[in-house]
C-alpha positions, 0 to 999 in steps of 0.5 A, spaced: 606 779 825 607 774 830 604 767 829 603 766 837 597 769 841 601 770 847 597 764 851 590 767 849 585 763 853 579 765 849 576 759 845 572 763 839 566 760 836 567 764 829 561 765 824 557 759 823 557 757 831 551 761 832 549 756 837 555 758 842 552 765 842 545 762 845 548 761 852 550 765 858 557 763 857 558 766 850 558 773 847 555 775 841 558 782 838 554 785 832 553 792 829 553 796 823 559 801 821 557 806 816 562 807 811 564 799 810 561 796 804 558 789 803 564 784 803 569 788 807 572 783 812 573 785 819 578 782 824 578 781 832 585 782 834 587 781 842 589 788 845 593 790 851 599 787 849 606 790 846 606 785 841 603 784 834 598 779 834 594 775 829 587 776 829 583 770 832 576 771 829 573 774 823 567 776 820 564 779 813 560 785 813 553 783 810 547 787 808 551 793 812 552 789 818 557 784 822 557 779 827 562 775 831 560 769 836 565 767 841 566 764 848 571 767 853 573 765 860 573 772 862 573 779 859 578 781 854 580 787 850 580 786 843 581 791 837 576 791 831 579 792 825 579 792 817 583 786 814 589 789 811 588 796 813 591 800 819 587 803 824 582 800 829 577 801 835 578 798 842 572 794 845 572 790 852 568 783 850 565 779 855 560 773 855 554 778 853 550 780 847 554 786 845 552 792 840 557 796 836 555 802 832 561 807 828 563 810 822 569 809 818 573 813 813 578 810 809 585 813 807 592 812 805 598 815 809 605 814 807 603 809 802 599 805 808 591 804 807 588 805 814 581 806 817 579 811 821 573 809 826 569 815 829 562 816 833 564 809 836 558 807 841 558 800 845 552 797 849 551 791 852 558 790 855 559 793 862 566 791 862 567 796 856 564 801 860 569 800 866 574 800 861 573 807 859 572 809 866 579 806 868 583 809 862 579 816 862 585 819 865 589 818 858 584 823 855 587 829 858 594 828 856 593 830 849 590 836 851 596 838 856 601 836 851 598 841 846 597 846 851 604 846 853 607 846 846 602 851 844 604 856 850 612 855 848 611 854 840 616 861 839 622 858 843 621 851 840 620 853 833 626 858 834 631 852 836 628 847 831 630 852 825 636 854 828 642 855 823 647 852 827 649 849 834 651 855 837 645 859 836 641 853 838 645 853 845 644 860 846 637 860 845 637 854 850 640 859 855 634 864 855 628 865 860 623 863 855 627 856 854 627 855 861 620 856 862 619 851 856 623 846 859 620 847 866 613 846 863 615 839 859 618 836 865 612 838 869 608 835 864 612 828 864 612 828 871 604 829 872 603 823 866 608 819 870 604 820 877 597 819 874 599 813 871 602 810 877 596 812 881 591 809 876 595 802 876 595 802 884 588 804 884 587 797 881 592 793 884 588 787 887 585 785 880 586 784 873 585 791 872 591 793 874 596 789 869 591 791 864 591 799 866 599 798 866 599 795 859 595 800 856 598 806 859 606 804 857 609 802 851 614 798 854 617 796 860 624 796 863 626 794 870 624 800 873 617 797 873 618 791 877 617 794 884 610 797 881 609 790 879 610 787 885 605 791 889 600 787 885 595 782 889 597 775 887 590 774 884 592 780 879 599 777 878 596 770 876 591 773 872 591 773 864 594 780 864 598 779 870 602 774 866 603 778 860 606 783 864 610 778 868 613 775 861 615 782 859 618 784 865 622 778 866 623 775 859 627 769 857 634 771 856 639 768 851 645 769 856 650 762 856 645 759 850 647 758 843 645 764 839 639 763 834 641 763 827 638 767 822 638 769 814 636 777 813 637 781 807 641 788 806 639 794 803 641 791 796 637 785 797 643 780 798 642 775 803 646 774 809 646 768 814 649 769 821 654 763 820 657 767 815 658 773 818 661 770 824 665 766 821 673 767 823 671 772 828 672 772 835 667 776 838 660 779 835 655 784 837 648 783 834 645 790 835 637 791 834 635 798 833 631 802 829 631 809 825 626 812 830 629 810 836 633 816 839 637 811 844 639 807 838 642 812 834 646 815 840 649 808 841 652 808 834 658 813 835 660 808 841 659 802 836 663 806 831 669 807 836 669 800 838 669 797 831 675 802 830 679 799 836 677 792 835 675 790 828 682 788 826 682 784 832 676 780 830 670 784 832 664 783 828 658 788 829 651 786 825 646 791 826 639 789 825 633 794 824 626 793 826 624 799 821 617 797 818 619 803 813 625 801 809 626 808 806 627 811 813 632 805 815 636 807 808 636 814 810 638 813 817 644 808 814 646 814 809 646 819 815 650 814 820 655 811 815 656 804 819 661 800 816 659 793 818 653 789 816 646 792 816 640 788 815 633 789 816 629 785 821 623 782 816 623 775 819 621 776 826 629 775 828 627 779 834 623 774 837 628 769 837 632 774 841 626 775 845 627 783 844 622 787 847 626 794 847 631 797 843 637 798 843 638 791 844 645 789 844 648 781 844 655 780 845 657 773 842 663 769 843 664 767 836 668 761 837 663 757 841 656 761 839 654 762 846 651 769 848 656 772 853 651 778 855 645 782 853 645 788 857 652 792 855 651 799 852 656 805 852 661 805 858 660 798 860 660 795 853 667 799 852 670 796 858 668 789 857 671 789 850 677 792 852 677 786 857 676 781 852 681 783 847 686 785 852 
């Protein structure tokens, strides 16, 4: 998890600071969650960010109940979770006396312990009621998604189970598949428009950036025009600043490439310095097994490596996979001939990686980053120019 909390301005009074909760400028979150044993540790983690955050407060379940005390400059979204478990429930906190009731069921999936929260009831936070109202549009997406897949399940299953590419291609020429493709396009078009409208409906306050953060998994340059429509108050708000930081991240171009030490699949450590030694140019590629665009970029990287490895090109692929087995399975399938390392030490933070694939072109002789936006044909042309 990241060690910083992206500028969280909340000053939290945890556990023993009960006096803090007795003023109009503080909050008290208390409640009872069925299924939690005494001694269970609960944590509050900042929400509405696209980063892994550290908990900012904790409480221990005692006599079946828990309490958090704190102070906020303005309402904030938090995730309430059980320590060392996946799964959480979201709540908008404000300086008020807030009560939460819920049920919790523990489980294990893919060797990960999780807690499923249900029947969540929050009272005392007007902002939490507004949050549910403003984000209610997201609830219909799951139902719409399930419906169009159910309506076209026969053709989609036939393509998934096709014995060859030729058979799959022939199925894609049928009217059934065309209807499926049209329904899928209509779904994503509706999702995009609904989210766009919801964001702009709140463009004059911090709700706009918050809805934007909660509705999109990541941002690209395509969201900049949307951000520019926010009022100055919205842009200068806490959540507005989070959006701005992600849309206009710090870049490493013309700066010295950050050094790192990471392990390969066998557990052997490599430093960036030794991998770049005696090379002319280096491509540092951040990817993941689950990232479709990343996997589609690999054939292009292989082609570049075949052309220029003997002339001084090095490629270093750094996977953001959390599931090591999934990463190893992808390595076996992709068969990449260059060093492949696992991002276990937050190296992606040093490179300000927000989305993947993220490819950094480095001049090994100077240690400077030449570019961080090259992919596909543009990358091919740049390397052709450099190795001419």
